[in-house]
C-alpha positions as CSV (number, residue, x, y, z in Angstrom):
1,X,137.0,112.4,54.2
2,X,136.4,109.8,50.6
3,X,133.7,107.1,50.6
4,X,134.0,104.5,48.6
5,X,130.2,103.0,47.6
6,X,130.7,100.0,45.1
7,X,126.5,99.8,44.3
8,X,126.4,103.9,43.5
9,X,127.2,106.3,42.0
10,X,129.1,108.9,43.4
11,X,128.2,112.7,42.8
12,X,130.4,115.4,44.1
13,X,128.5,117.7,46.5
14,X,129.6,120.5,48.5
15,X,128.8,121.7,52.0
16,X,128.6,124.2,54.4
17,X,131.6,124.1,55.5
18,X,134.9,123.5,53.5
19,X,134.9,120.4,52.4
20,X,133.5,118.5,50.0
21,X,131.8,115.5,50.7
22,X,131.0,112.7,48.3
23,X,127.5,111.4,48.9
24,X,126.5,108.1,47.0
25,X,123.2,108.4,45.2
26,X,122.0,104.7,43.9
27,X,121.7,103.9,40.8
28,X,117.5,104.3,39.6
29,X,117.9,107.7,41.2
30,X,120.5,108.7,38.9
31,X,119.2,107.5,35.9
32,X,115.4,109.4,37.0
33,X,117.2,112.1,36.6
34,X,119.2,111.5,34.4
35,X,116.0,111.1,32.4
36,X,114.3,113.8,34.0
37,X,116.7,116.9,33.1
38,X,116.5,115.3,29.1
39,X,112.8,115.4,29.0
40,X,112.9,119.2,30.5
41,X,115.9,120.0,27.6
42,X,113.9,118.3,24.5
43,X,111.0,120.0,25.9
44,X,112.8,123.3,25.5
45,X,114.0,122.7,22.3
46,X,110.4,121.9,20.8
47,X,109.3,125.5,23.2
48,X,111.9,127.1,20.9
49,X,110.7,126.0,17.8
50,X,107.5,126.0,18.0
51,X,105.0,127.9,16.3
52,X,101.7,129.6,16.7
53,X,99.6,127.7,14.3
54,X,95.4,129.2,13.8
55,X,93.4,125.7,13.1
56,X,89.9,124.8,12.5
57,X,89.6,123.5,15.7
58,X,91.2,126.8,17.6
59,X,95.1,127.9,17.9
60,X,98.1,126.0,19.0
61,X,100.4,128.3,21.2
62,X,103.2,127.7,22.7
63,X,102.5,123.5,22.9
64,X,99.1,124.6,23.8
65,X,95.6,124.3,23.4
66,X,93.1,126.4,22.7
67,X,89.5,125.8,21.9
68,X,87.5,128.4,20.0
69,X,84.8,128.2,22.4
70,X,87.7,129.0,25.1
71,X,88.1,132.8,23.5
72,X,86.1,135.7,25.6
73,X,88.0,138.0,22.9
74,X,91.3,139.7,21.8
75,X,92.3,143.1,21.7
76,X,95.8,144.4,19.8
77,X,98.4,146.0,21.8
78,X,100.4,147.3,18.8
79,X,100.5,145.4,15.0
80,X,102.2,142.3,16.1
81,X,100.7,141.4,19.4
82,X,97.5,139.9,20.0
83,X,96.0,139.4,23.6
84,X,93.2,136.2,24.1
85,X,91.3,137.1,27.0
86,X,89.6,133.7,28.3
87,X,87.0,132.4,30.1
88,X,88.5,131.5,33.4
89,X,90.3,129.0,34.1
90,X,91.5,127.5,37.2
91,X,94.4,126.5,35.4
92,X,96.0,128.7,32.8
93,X,96.5,131.7,32.7
94,X,93.6,134.2,31.6
95,X,95.0,136.1,29.3
96,X,97.8,135.1,26.4
97,X,100.2,137.1,24.8
98,X,100.9,136.0,20.7
99,X,102.9,137.7,18.4
100,X,101.5,136.8,15.2
101,X,103.3,138.9,12.2
102,X,102.7,141.7,10.1
103,X,101.9,140.5,7.4
104,X,99.7,137.9,9.1
105,X,96.8,140.4,11.3
106,X,94.1,140.8,8.3
107,X,94.3,137.1,8.1
108,X,94.0,136.7,11.2
109,X,91.6,139.0,12.7
110,X,89.5,138.1,10.0
111,X,89.7,134.4,11.3
112,X,88.6,136.5,14.6
113,X,86.6,137.7,13.4
114,X,84.7,134.6,11.3
115,X,85.0,132.6,14.9
116,X,83.6,134.4,16.7
117,X,80.0,135.5,14.8
118,X,79.4,131.5,14.3
119,X,80.0,130.6,17.9
120,X,77.2,133.4,18.5
């Protein structure tokens, strides 16, 4: 059964039975849906191109900023994986896994040691 709705946007949705029904969505909902999907796409592209940066104030990793004061400890799992343990946080993970290029490991280690010495 097909309904003709002049004021809405038609979107096909299958139902449990073998028939296909056409459901009319109002234009504001469709605009919101398209805008949300576009924002999700932009965020995924930004995460794909994001790089880890060590700055004067903290670490930028996957579009998130970690202040030096929030880092409790760190350890190297291997030559390129750095595990940062943060002070307890309700909203985010307590341990962050960061990939560091092998050639930059010593520079990152020196920066972490300097920040730990300055913080204590």
